[in-house]
N, C-alpha and C positions, 0 to 999 in steps of 0.2 A: 580378586585376581592376585595370581602368585607374582612374587617379584621376579626379576631377571636373574637368571643363574649366573654364576661366576664365569663360565665359558663364554656366554653372551657379552658379558662385560669386557673380556680380555680380547676377544676376536673382533668385535666391532664397535669399540669404545670410540677410535678415531673417526670412523665413517659416520658413526651416529652424531657425533658432534659437528662434523663439518656439512654433511649432506642431509641426513635424516633428523635434523634438530627439530622438525615439526612433529616427531613421533616419539612417544614414550615406550621404551621397551618393557613390555608387561612380562613376557614369558617366553623362554626358549629351551626346548627338549630336543637335543639331536637323537635321542633314543625312543621317540615317541611311538615309533614303529606304525606310521600313518602313511598309506600309499593310495593316493586318489588323485582325481582330477577336479577342475572347477566346477563341473556341472553336478559332481556328487556332493558338494558342499550346500549347506542351507543352514540358516539362522532362523529360529522360531521360539516363541513363547509356548512351549508344549503343555505347560501345567497352568497357563493363565495367571501365574504370579506376578508378571511383569518383569522376570528374569528369563533372558533369551538364552537358549541352549544352541550348541554347534551340532548339527546332524552330519555325520560322514559316512558315505558309502565307500567302505574301504576295500580295496582290491586284494589286499594281503601281500606278503612278501613274494615276488615272482608271479603274481596272478593267482596264488594258491590260497585257499580258505578265505574267501570273501565274507565280510562281517558288516553289521551295521552297528555303529557306535554312536552314542550321544554323549557330548562333553558339556560338563557344567564348569566353566573356567578351565583349567588346563587338566582337570581330572575326568577320567571315564566314568559316566554315570551309569550306562546301561551297555550291554554288548551282546548281541545275537548273531547267529550264523545265516549266512544266505546261500540259497540253492546254487546261485550262478553269479556272475559278474555284474556289479551294478553299473548302470548307464547314466542315472539322473537321479536327483533327489529334489523334492520341494515341499513345501508347506502350503495347505489350503484350507479354507473354512467350509465344513460339511453342512452346518446347522446356523441359521441367523437368530442364535438366541442370546441372553445378556452374557453369559460368561465368555462366548466368542473362544473357544478352546480350539486351536487349529489341529488338523489331522496331519499325518505325514505320509507322502506317497513317495515310493521308491521303485524306481523301474530296474528290473533284475531279470536277465534272460528275456523270455517270450511273456513275462507276467509284471503287473504292476501291482505292489503290495501296499496297502494302506494301514497305517497304524493309528490307533487312537488311545491315548495316555500311554504311549510306549508299549502298547500291546498289539499283538495282530489282531486286525479288525475286518479286513475284507482283501480278497485276492481276485484279481481280475486278469484271466488268462485271455489274450487277444485272439488265438485261432479257435479255442474250444468253446467258450462260454458265450451263449447268444447275448448281444447287448440289449439294453433297454431300447423300447421303440423310438422314444425321443431321441436317445443316442445314435440309434441306427439311421434316422433321418439325417441327423447332423454328420455322420460318417459318410453317407452317400452323396451330400452336398459336397464334403471335403475331398471325396474319391473323384469326383469331376475334374478337379485341379490337377493336372498331369504335368510331369516335369521330364525333362529329356535325359536326366541322370539321377543317380541315387543321392539325396541330400545328407550332408554330414553335419551341417550346422544351420539351426533355424532362429529367426527373431521375428516376433508378431508384435504389432502395435495396433492400438484402436481396440473397438468392441465388435462382437460378432454380429449383433443385429443392426449396428448403425453403419459403421465403415471400419475396415481393418485392411492392413498391409502385411503380407508374409514375405519375408526375405529368406531364400534357401541358398545356401552355399553348398554346390554339388561337387561330386568327385571329378567332373570333367572340367574343373577349373573356372567354371562360371558361377555367377550369382544370379539367381532369378527373382524377381520380385512380382507377386500376385496380389490383385485387389479382391474385394468382396464378390464382385459379379463376374470375375473373368475365370474363365474354364483354363485358359492358357496362361504362361508369363506374359505379362505386359511390358516388362523391361527385362533387359539382360545385360549383366555387367561382366565382361570378358576380362579374366585376369591372366597376366603372363606367367603364373605359377600357381601351385596348388595353395588354396586357403587353409590356415591354420587357426583361426579364430574369426569370429563375428560378433560384434557388440554394437548396439545402437546408441548413440549419444545425442540426444535431442532428435533433430531430424537428419542426422548424419549416420551413415553406415561406415563403420571403421572395421576395416579387413587386416588382418595379418596373413603374409604370404610366407612361403617357403625361401623366397628370395631375401628374406631378412628385412622386410619393408611393411610399414603401415601405410594403408591407403584409405583416404576418406572420400565416399560417393554419396551423392544425393539419391533419393529414392527412385529417380528417374534415370540413373545410370551415369550421371556426369561426374568426373573424377575432379574433386576439389583439392587435393593435395596429396603429397607423398613424402615419407619420412624414413630415412635409412636407419636401420637398427645397427648397434655395433656388434651384436651376436645372434644366433638363432633364437627365434620366438617359440617358446615352449607352452605358454598359456596366456589367456586373455580374460578380462572380467571388467565389470563396470564399477566405477567409484562413484557415489552419489552422497553428497554432503547437503542434507535437505535444509539444514539451518541457514547455509549460505547460498542455496540454490546452484549448486556446482554440480556438474556431471563430467567425469573424465574417465579416460580409458586406462586401465593397468594392463601392463604386458610384463611378463615374467621372461627373462632372458637366460641364455645357457652359460652366461658369463657370470652368474650370481647376482645380476641386477634386476630391480623391479623399477620400471620407468613409467611415470604418470604423465599423460598427454591430455591437453585441452585443445581439441582440432590438432595442429601440427606444433603447437607451442609445448616445450617441455616444461613441466611444473615442478617435478621432483624426481629423485633418484634415491632408491633404497638399496643398499648393499647388503647381501646376506652370505653366511658362511657357505651355502650350498646353493646349488640352482633350485629355484622355486618351480614346482610342477602343477600348483594349484593356488589360486586365489580367491578370497571373499571378503567383501566390506560390507558392514552393517552394524546392528545394534547386538552386542554380545554381553551377556550378563546385564548390567545396568548401564553400560557406556553405549553412546550412540554411535560414535565413529570408531570402530574398531576394525583392524587389517588383520586377518587371518592367513597364513600361508604355510604351506606343507612343502617340504624339500624332496629332492631326489632320493636321498638316503633315507627318508622315513621320518625326518625331523618335523617339528611343530613351532612355529614362530608367531607370536601375537603381540602386535603394537597397537597403541591407541594414540589417536590423533589429538594433540593438544588443542584446548579450547580456545586459545589465543593464536593458533596456526592459521596463517592466510597465504593461499597459493597465488603466487606471482609468476607471471608468464615470463620465461627466460631464467628462472631462479635456479633450474637444474644445472645448466652449463651454458657456455658461451654459444650464441646463434647468430642468426642476421641481426644487424642493427635495427633499434627501434625506428630510426630514420627512414628505413625502407618501407614500412607500412605506413607512412604518413604522407598526406596528399600535398602536392605542390601547390603554392600559393600563386596560382596564374594570375598576372595582371590583367586589367580590363583591356578590351580591343580599343585601339587608338584610330583616329581618323585616316592615318597613313596606312595602317594594317587593312583597314576595310577597303581603301583605294587600291591597293596593291591586290588584294583578292579579287576585286572586280576586274582589273586588268588582266590576271591571270585567267579569270573564267572567259572573258571575251576572247583573248589571243592564246588560249592554251594548245590549240592546233599547231599554230606557227611556233610557239615555244617548244613543242615536243620536236618538231621537225629540225629546229635549230640544235637542240641538244643531239639528236640522231646524226645530224651532219658532223658535229664536233667529235662524237663518239667514233664514228667511222674514220675521221682524220687522225685521231689518237691511236687507233688500231693499225692503220698504215704506216705510221711514223715508228711504232714500235715493231713492226714486221720487218721494216727497212732496216732499222738499227739492229736487229737480231740476224738479218741475213749479212749485214757487214761485219758484224762480229765473227760469224761462221766463216766468211771468206778470208779474213784476215787473222784468223785463230786468236782473238782477244779473250777467248773464254778460258777460264782456269780448268775445265774438265773437257777432255778429248771426246770428240762425237764420232769418232770412226771405229768401227768394230775391230780393226785389226791392232790398233794400239790404244786400249782402254786405260787412259792415264788420268791422274789427278794432281793437280799442283797447288802449293800453299806456301807462301812466303811470310817470314817474320824477320823484322828489324829490331836489334837490341843495341844499347848504349846511347851515351850523351853526345859523343863526338870528341874529338875530331874523326875517332876511328868507330865505326860501326860493325857490327857482327850481322851478316845476312845469312840467314838458314832457309833453304829450299826444301820443303817435304814433298817428295816426288813418291807417288804411290800407283802400284799396277793393280786396277780394278778388276782384272779379267778372273775368271773362276779357276783355271787351272794352267794357263800358259803363260811362261816367263816371257819378258821382254829384254832384248839385247840389241846393241848397236844405237844408242841414243846419244845425243849430244847436247850440252847445255851452253848457251851464247848470252853475253850481257851487252847491250848497247846503251852507252852512257855519254855524257859530255865530259870530254877528257880534260878541260879547263877546271872544272867543278869537282871531279871526283877521280880517284885512282884505285884499281883494283890489281891484286897480285896475279890472278888468272880470271881472265875475261873470257875463257874458252876451255872447256874440258869435257872428258868423256864421263858417260854414266855407266856405273856397274850393272851387272845383270840385276834385273827388279824381279823377286820372287812374289807370286801373286799374294795379294793381301796385306802385304808390309809396307809400311811408310819408311822411306829412306831419307834421312836428314844429310843434306849436302851444304856444307858451311864453307863461307868465304868471308874476307874482311873487305869493307869499303873505307876509304880514307877521303875526308872532305879537305879540298885543297883552297876553297874560297874562305877569306876572313871577313866578308862583307855580310854574313849571316843570311845568305839565300840558299835555297834548296832546289832540287830538280827530280825529275823522273828517271828511273832505271828501268828499261825494258829487260825482261827475261825470255828467252826464247827456247824451247825444247824441240830438237831437230832430229831427223832420222838421217843417218849417213847416206849421202848420195842424193838427198832431196833438198831443195831449197825452200820449199813451203813449210812453215813451222808447224808442227803438231799442237803445240800448246804456246801460249803466251801470258805474261802477266805484267803489269804496270805497277812498279812500287814507287809510291810517293814518299821519298826520303825526307826525314825531319831535319830541321834546322840544327846545325852543330853548335851545342850550348858551350862546349868547351872553348872553342875559338871565340864566342860572343863574350865568354867571362874574361879571357885573355886581354 
């Protein structure tokens, strides 16, 4: 495996030390000119020599000149043109003999091309060539499984002859789960947005959506969890570390991050110089745990997982505290608890009636207090449509002189208010105001007008009282607004 280039070392050294310390930077080539998706990447031992190669169904720049590339390490081993854009690539065994050299299947256009020893071996055209009779029977059985919409992502688990499940994410925003003997979907998972990826992790279906979220579902359609992503999801794939029995989902984001999740727990974050558009994890060369990424600009990134690396939940970033998932140590039921439970069970009807009676009394008292406040205009917001006003008072200072500021606001949409008066009611033995009664200027809608005055405390006994503020209309005795201001104690007189 080639060493990391200097650009890789300069661009991602700090991120690699802090976040991606579990990975070794094996290779980075921003000019590799590889444009593909995760479904068009496959790792296979094509020559049976124990060294795995990377098979790439390359779309070409701008979707022009698609090609089939086979990489040995970072170098291109073979390259051949394709007649149409590739859709998927995989390796499989054609014959069960000792060498067990896999063949390569590539879906391109309406055909499936099979390569043996990197040479064209077979071409299967779906509409034209008649299939094998045994295959025809299997296709007829599969044809009976109908879906309400066009599938875009498929995931299959199990065996055809025994039991299998087929999960299909369709263009109508739903995921349908079919079983072996079902002609129609047995379960339906309704998503709030279009799916952008489907990966099965153990028995959980992990779905990425266009709302930048990862959702976990069971095979019966029950939602288990949801994780919000910081950016748009571009690609998804499975990370399987067989030596430790770990399966996780990898998600490439538009902000240049690759996030690895086990269920909803974040395991690791890998930051790349460019947004990743395809992911592939497995044995490459002679390394068992290799991560291969291609970027939006056509770059190729290869990272190797350290043999001592252990993924720990919550190691990627701060999340919910671990105590949130711990079960509470509930004490044993005491005799008093049991007796109280029996009493509540026997007198449950009477207790409910008493509760309802107290609740009705509370509502009546609250309604009476509200009516009294309306009648006496004790509320700071006017309830009349003609004078929509709002009053807010602020007291500043330590004493014996306080600054009292009234913020009066006209809350109407377009009508100004004129002819208002402000009156102060207070104990003249305790306080003195230079102006206890003054007129309010024209109030423009939407603006808050500060009306300032000074209050002087006359008592030296360290006591305080309430000052009432009334907002009146000229010619009317009933106030429009009122406020009760609890004056603070004069700390100046107390200190003297």
